C-alpha positions in Angstrom: 0.1 0.0 0.0 1.4 3.4 -1.1 1.7 5.8 2.2 -0.1 8.6 1.9 1.4 11.7 3.3 -1.7 13.7 2.9 -3.9 11.3 4.8 -4.4 13.4 8.1 -4.1 16.8 6.2 -7.6 17.8 6.9 -7.8 16.4 10.7 -9.6 18.3 13.1 -11.0 21.0 10.3 -14.7 21.7 10.0 -15.9 22.4 6.6 -19.4 23.1 7.0 -20.5 22.4 3.2 -17.9 21.0 1.5 -20.0 20.8 -1.6 -20.6 24.2 -1.8 -16.9 25.0 -0.9 -15.7 22.7 -3.6 -17.7 24.8 -6.3 -16.7 28.1 -4.8 -13.2 26.9 -5.1 -13.6 26.0 -8.8 -15.4 29.5 -9.6 -12.9 31.7 -7.6 -9.8 30.0 -9.6 -11.6 30.4 -12.8 -12.1 33.8 -12.1 -8.6 34.3 -11.1 -7.4 32.6 -14.3 -9.6 35.0 -16.6 -8.4 38.0 -15.0 -4.9 37.4 -15.2 -5.3 36.3 -18.7 -6.8 39.6 -19.4 -4.1 41.5 -18.3 -5.3 42.8 -14.8 -2.9 43.4 -12.3 -2.4 41.1 -9.4 -4.1 40.4 -6.8 -6.8 38.7 -8.7 -8.6 37.7 -5.7 -9.4 38.9 -2.3 -8.9 35.7 -0.7 -5.8 35.4 1.2 -5.1 31.5 0.7 -5.3 31.9 -3.1 -3.0 35.3 -3.0 -0.3 33.2 -1.3 -0.6 29.8 -2.6 0.0 27.7 -5.6 -2.8 25.9 -7.3 -3.7 24.4 -10.8 -6.3 25.7 -12.7 -10.2 24.8 -12.3 -9.9 23.1 -16.1 -6.9 21.1 -16.5 -6.6 21.9 -20.2 -5.5 25.6 -18.8 -2.6 24.2 -16.9 0.9 24.7 -18.2 2.0 21.0 -18.4 -1.3 20.0 -20.0 -1.0 22.6 -22.5 2.2 21.3 -23.5 0.9 17.5 -23.5 -1.9 18.5 -26.2 0.5 20.6 -28.0 3.1 17.9 -28.1 0.5 14.9 -29.0 -1.2 17.2 -31.8 0.6 16.0 -34.8 0.0 12.5 -34.2 -3.7 12.6 -33.0 -4.8 10.4 -36.0 -2.4 7.4 -35.5 -3.5 5.6 -32.4 -0.3 4.1 -32.1 1.5 6.9 -32.3 -0.8 9.0 -30.0 -0.2 6.4 -27.4 3.4 6.3 -27.7 3.7 10.1 -27.5 1.0 10.4 -24.4 3.1 7.5 -22.5 6.3 9.8 -23.0 4.8 13.1 -22.4 3.5 11.8 -19.1 6.7 10.3 -18.1 8.5 13.2 -19.0 5.8 15.8 -17.6 8.2 18.7 -18.3 6.7 21.4 -20.2 10.0 22.7 -21.7 11.4 19.5 -22.7 7.8 18.8 -24.7 7.8 22.2 -26.2 11.3 21.6 -27.7 10.7 18.1 -29.0 8.6 16.4 -31.7 7.0 12.9 -31.5 9.0 12.1 -34.3 12.0 11.8 -32.3 10.7 9.0 -29.8 11.5 6.0 -31.9 15.3 6.4 -32.2 16.4 5.5 -28.3 19.9 6.6 -28.7 19.2 9.8 -30.6 16.4 10.6 -28.0 18.5 9.7 -24.8 21.2 12.1 -26.3 18.5 15.0 -26.8 17.3 14.6 -23.3 20.5 14.7 -21.4 22.5 16.8 -23.7 20.2 19.2 -25.5 17.4 20.3 -23.3 17.2 22.4 -20.2 17.7 20.4 -17.0 16.2 18.3 -15.4 14.5 17.2 -18.5 11.5 15.7 -16.6 9.4 17.1 -13.8 8.9 15.9 -10.3 5.5 17.1 -10.0 4.3 13.4 -9.2 6.6 10.6 -8.6 7.5 8.4 -11.6 8.8 4.9 -10.4 10.6 2.1 -12.3 8.8 -0.2 -14.5 9.0 -4.1 -14.9 9.1 -5.6 -18.1 10.1 -9.3 -19.0 12.1 -9.4 -16.0 14.0 -6.1 -16.4 13.6 -3.0 -14.3 13.4 0.5 -16.5 14.1 3.6 -14.8 12.4 6.7 -16.0 14.8 7.6 -18.7 15.1 4.0 -19.8 11.4 3.6 -20.3 11.1 6.9 -22.4 13.8 6.1 -24.5 14.0 2.1 -24.7 11.1 0.6 -23.4 8.0 2.4 -25.0 9.0 2.6 -28.4 9.3 -1.5 -28.3 5.8 -2.2 -26.4 3.2 0.0 -28.2 1.2 -3.1 -29.3 1.1 -4.1 -25.8 -0.5 -0.6 -24.9 -2.7 -0.5 -27.7 -4.0 -4.1 -27.2 -4.6 -3.5 -23.5 -6.3 0.1 -24.0 -8.6 -1.4 -26.3 -9.4 -4.4 -24.2 -10.5 -1.7 -21.2 -14.1 -1.2 -22.6 -13.3 2.8 -22.6 -12.5 2.6 -18.8 -9.6 4.5 -17.3 -9.4 2.5 -14.0 -9.7 -1.1 -16.0 -7.1 0.3 -18.5 -4.8 1.5 -15.6 -5.0 -1.7 -13.6 -4.4 -3.9 -16.8 -1.1 -2.1 -17.8 0.1 -2.3 -14.2 -0.5 -5.9 -13.9 2.7 -6.3 -16.2 4.6 -2.9 -15.2 4.2 -3.7 -11.3 4.8 0.1 -10.7 4.2 0.8 -6.9 2.6 4.0 -8.0 0.5 3.9 -11.2 -0.3 7.5 -11.4 1.7 8.1 -14.6 -0.2 5.3 -15.9 -3.4 6.9 -15.4 -2.6 10.2 -16.6 -1.5 8.6 -20.0 -4.6 6.6 -20.3 -6.9 9.6 -19.3 -5.4 11.9 -21.8 -6.4 9.7 -24.5 -9.8 11.1 -24.0 -9.1 14.4 -24.9 -8.1 12.9 -28.6 -10.0 9.7 -29.1 -12.9 9.6 -26.6 -14.1 6.6 -28.6 -11.0 4.7 -27.1 -11.5 6.1 -23.4 -14.3 7.6 -22.4 -14.2 11.1 -20.9 -17.1 10.0 -18.7 -15.1 6.9 -17.2 -14.9 6.5 -13.6 -11.4 7.2 -12.4 -9.2 6.0 -9.3 -8.8 8.2 -6.5 -5.3 9.8 -6.1 -3.6 10.2 -2.6 -4.0 13.9 -2.7 -7.5 14.0 -3.7 -8.6 11.4 -1.2 -9.1 13.2 2.2 -11.4 15.9 0.2 -13.2 13.2 -1.6 -13.8 11.3 2.0 -15.2 14.6 3.1 -17.7 14.9 0.2 -18.7 10.9 0.5 -19.4 11.3 4.1 -21.4 14.9 3.6 -23.4 13.2 0.7 -23.9 10.1 2.7 -22.4 7.8 -0.3 -20.8 4.5 -0.4 -17.8 5.3 -2.3 -15.8 7.9 -4.2 -17.3 6.6 -7.5 -20.7 7.5 -6.3 -19.4 10.8 -4.8 -18.0 11.9 -8.0 -21.3 10.9 -10.2 -23.2 13.0 -7.4 -20.7 16.1 -7.9 -21.4 16.0 -11.4 -25.1 15.7 -11.0 -24.7 18.9 -8.6 -22.9 21.1 -11.1 -25.9 22.5 -12.7 -27.3 23.7 -9.0 -23.8 25.1 -7.8 -22.5 26.1 -11.0 -24.8 26.5 -13.9 -22.8 28.9 -15.7 -19.8 26.6 -16.2 -18.3 26.8 -19.7 -18.6 22.7 -20.0 -19.5 19.9 -17.7 -17.3 18.6 -15.5 -16.2 15.0 -15.9 -15.0 12.3 -13.4 -11.2 13.3 -14.0 -12.1 17.0 -13.3 -13.9 16.2 -9.9 -10.8 13.9 -8.8 -8.5 16.7 -9.7 -10.2 19.5 -8.2 -10.7 17.4 -4.9 -6.9 17.5 -4.7 -7.0 21.1 -5.1 -9.5 21.8 -2.4 -7.3 19.5 -0.2 -4.1 21.8 -0.9 -6.6 24.9 0.1 -7.9 23.6 3.1 -4.6 22.2 4.2 -3.4 25.9 4.1 -6.6 26.9 6.3 -5.7 24.1 8.4 -1.9 24.9 8.8 -0.8 21.2 7.6 0.8 23.0 4.5 2.6 26.3 4.6 3.2 29.2 2.3 7.0 28.4 1.6 9.0 27.2 -1.2 7.4 25.9 -4.3 4.1 26.3 -2.4 4.4 30.2 -2.4 2.8 31.9 -5.2 4.9 34.4 -7.1 2.6 36.3 -9.4 4.9 37.4 -11.9 7.2 34.4 -12.1 
């Protein structure tokens, strides 16, 4: 079992209505993004937590990393094999500066790709935003660099067949792939698979149930308890249903991955409120960096 450093992050904190707080967070974070995009001067909010803390956007397609993934994979969106290769590389790399300078066509030659990543890119070439642990394949362990350069070009057929066998379900596809990969943290697999839904919703459905990440669990637990439901899947479905009541003007319907992702950001927000997360280091927001 993965140790969850966020397990106790909300302990002792009273959140009167976690559903309302969830949608309040969504609306305020989106308002901040729009004001910033329109060139207004900071602060873009009167909320001291948003003024000081770093958060992702309400819609993950607006985040810097996801924008880079979308741009990187766009040239190969019409080839499912090349798209899957590009997405797995992109989520193992997860560094926007690398993805902006690289092309999917450069992924097929291991020695050249390794040289590009190590010697021609701004370092580090990969991001530590989430852990990327080694993969097991055919009795051999592949670290992050080896997976990106050596392994992925040779296992696209396996990835394609496994994803096609998932019946459009992210949880199923992630589990089936990790039965072989044996990663102690399968989050990068999940990210690569869910991103397929951006390009090929016929292969992976945007409405598919999603696994709960360790960062989202504390807030999803609060929502589940407040709503009196049995599990996180039911909770996510109910939050999607409640969008029309709490945020009818939202620019698009929220999906299960949105609810999971935003629950993680709500956990961050209320961790600052609870004093279990502090405004320092990479957590401190600097508006004009």
